[in-house]
C-alpha positions, 0 to 999 in steps of 0.5 A: 199247208205243205203245198202252199209252203212248197209253191212259196219256196218255188216262187222264191227260188224263181224270182231271187234267182232271176233278179240277179242271175245276170250279175251272178254269172259275171261273179261266177264267171270271173271267179272260175277264171281267176282260180288260174290267175297266176297261169293267166298272168304268165300266158299273157307275158310271152317274155316270161314263158322260158323263165324257170324257177331254180331247182334250189329255189328256197336255198337261193332266196337269201341272195335274191333278197340281198340283190334286190335290196341293192337293185332298188336302192339304185333304181328307186331310193326315193320311193315310198315303197319297195317290193321283192317278189320271190319265185314260186312254182306258179310264178317262176320270175324274180320281181323287183318293184318300187312305187312310182310317184303318186299323182296329185289326189291319188293314194297310190302311184302304181308299180314300176316293176323289174322282172329278173331271171332267177337263174341268170340274174339278168333283167327280162326285156320286153315284158308286157304291161298287163293285169293278166289273171288279176284283172278277172280276180278283181272283177269278180268282187270289185266289178272294176269301174264301180266304186270299190265300196259300192261294188262290194255291196252289190256283190254282197246282196247278190250273194245273199240272194244266191244263198237263198236261191240255193237253199230254196232250190234244195227244199223244192227238189223233191227228187234231187238224187234222181235229178243227178242222172236225168237229162232229156234232150230236145224237150224244150224247157224240160231239157233246160230244167234238167241241165239246171238240175244236173249242174246244181246237184252235181256241185251243190256242196261247192256252190253252197261253199263258195257262196257262203265263204264269199259273204264271210270274206266281206262279213265286217262290211255287212256286220261292222257294229260288234267291232265298232262297239269293241274297238275305239277305231272300229274295224281297223282297230279289229284288224290291228288287234287280229293282224298286228303286222298289218299296223302302219306307222306314220311316215316320218320326213327325217332320213335314216339309213336302211338296216343291213338286210342281212340282219333282218334275214338272220332273225327271220331264219332264226324264227323260221328255219325252213321258211319258204319266203314269198315277199319282202315289202319295205315301207318308207325306205331310207326314212326314220319310219321305215319297216320291213315286212317278210311274208312266207308261204302257207304251203298246203295249210287251209289258212289265208293269213300268211306267216309274216314278220314285221321289222323296224327298217332302222334298227332291225327290231322285231315289231310284230309277228303273226301268231303261231296258234290262232283262236278257234274264231280266227281259225274259223274265219281264216279257214273259210276265207281260204276255201273261198280263195282256193290258194291252198289248192294243189293243181288237181284240187284247183282243176276241181275248183275250175270245173265246179265253177264251170258247173256253177256258170252252167247252173246260172245260165240254164236257170235264166234261159229256162225262165224265158223258155217257159214263158215263150212255150205258154204264150199263144202263137200270135202273142207279142212278147212283153217288155219283161220277157224281151229284156230277160232274152236280151240280157241272156244273149248279152251276158252268156254270149258276150262274156266269153267273147269279151274274154277272147277279146282281152287275150287277143288284145294282149297279143296284138296291141303294140308293146309301146302302147301308152297304159297298155294294160288299161287298154286290154281291159278296154277291149274286154268291156267294148266287146261286151258292149257291142254284144249287149247293143246287138241283143237290144235289137236282135235276140232270137234263135239266129242270133244265138247261133251267130254269136255261137259261131263268132265265139267259137272262132274267137276262141280258136283264134286265141292259140292261133294268134298266139302261135303267130305272135310269139315263139311258142304254140300248143305243140311246143308247150307240150313237148317242153312241158310247159303245162300252164301254157299248154293247158291254156291253149287246150282250154281255148280249143275245147271251148271253141268246140263247144260253141261250134257244137252249140251253133249246130245243135241250137237249129235242130232243137224242137220245143216241147209241147205245152200241156194245152197243146198235148191236151188238144193233140190227144182230143184230136187223136181220139176223135180220129179213132172214133171216126 
């Protein structure tokens, strides 16, 4: 009975993991990168590299908000939405934005953004149109080109498979602590198994946490029925109850002057004397239905819902605010969401998140490679590969080597595309997917060891070229970032060099690999040795 249970769990772990491993790799890869999405967005905009947040950042917020309202009144008086995004430690620029006219049939017209140097008050010229790190953040749960709701259902099912694979993996690990410290090089599938075990066990708490909390963030999409039963408006009614500041008023066609922002700020600082404000959003400015939303930073609190105040934009009355004390259920849900997004993380904790995410990528990659290796080792010398094996090997090459190369193409496109390119941000994303598609087409026809070596070299060159092209096309480079203490930019270029070195090591190590002997080969070798000794 025990042996049968163990075999069943092993079978489940193998197939549940294999069926979605390439999608999981994309989710983990993009999610890991997006832990530094603000830093990536900063790197993608060289015009902001020398911008620094004021030393008295919080003290200057009031004057920045007043200036922002005046700026938007002149720049976008007819817009339906305004936004003022205040400088933070990770985003040093001051940003004033308003929604552009909506194309017919579209719900959102996109933002017209104006970046301001918070120290001088001058508008920053030549800011590049880019999605930056937000592209990877949205990619890891929206899958970009797929319908949002469909994509999130796909991600949910993949996450459920991941959770089952993690639990079954723990069950079948008979020597889970010993496997933490076991790695045997040049042993064929045994080496891949050791790499899979080490990367799994070392970051196991993170893997379970990030997978479970990822499901929690979409739990109301998976299980909407309690909310549909308790509220007439279903999920919308639940969210309006839990987050009253998200309630939207119906747009009025009547014009009305926007209340003086000083009146709103007086109330804000009465409620929050030491508030570190992050964002002011104004919906329907200069209309009778105008509302003003003020958000503050959560700092290091394990909380995803930001402290928010919602005001009437005409008479200045307080419409709603977030609760000072959450219920136990709200604390549970909000804390798990915060753990998944990592917004609470200080720099050290964010690096820990990143390294554990890299371990997750290694765990998934070694698992899908190991499956193909084991099948190859069990095959006879002249036995042709099955279609399933060819498919797995092609997907392995396309995904594991294609995604890093596509990411480099995204950053290279950011530096080489002309500033005046129409829809420039979309062109950067197109470069990402075209590069990935090219690797995938290449893997359809060639996926043997030489192709892995070739793509490892190409990836190494691509990773190296990112900081080199950056140095040639901007006024900064790795050395200047170090000397000026621009640690976000320095870390970005340094990580590119580290991954370039890792790909070069991979390219050099692959040819020296000698596959391990199968049990049948070892038995034949043993029998042959005995016969030689007897003779």
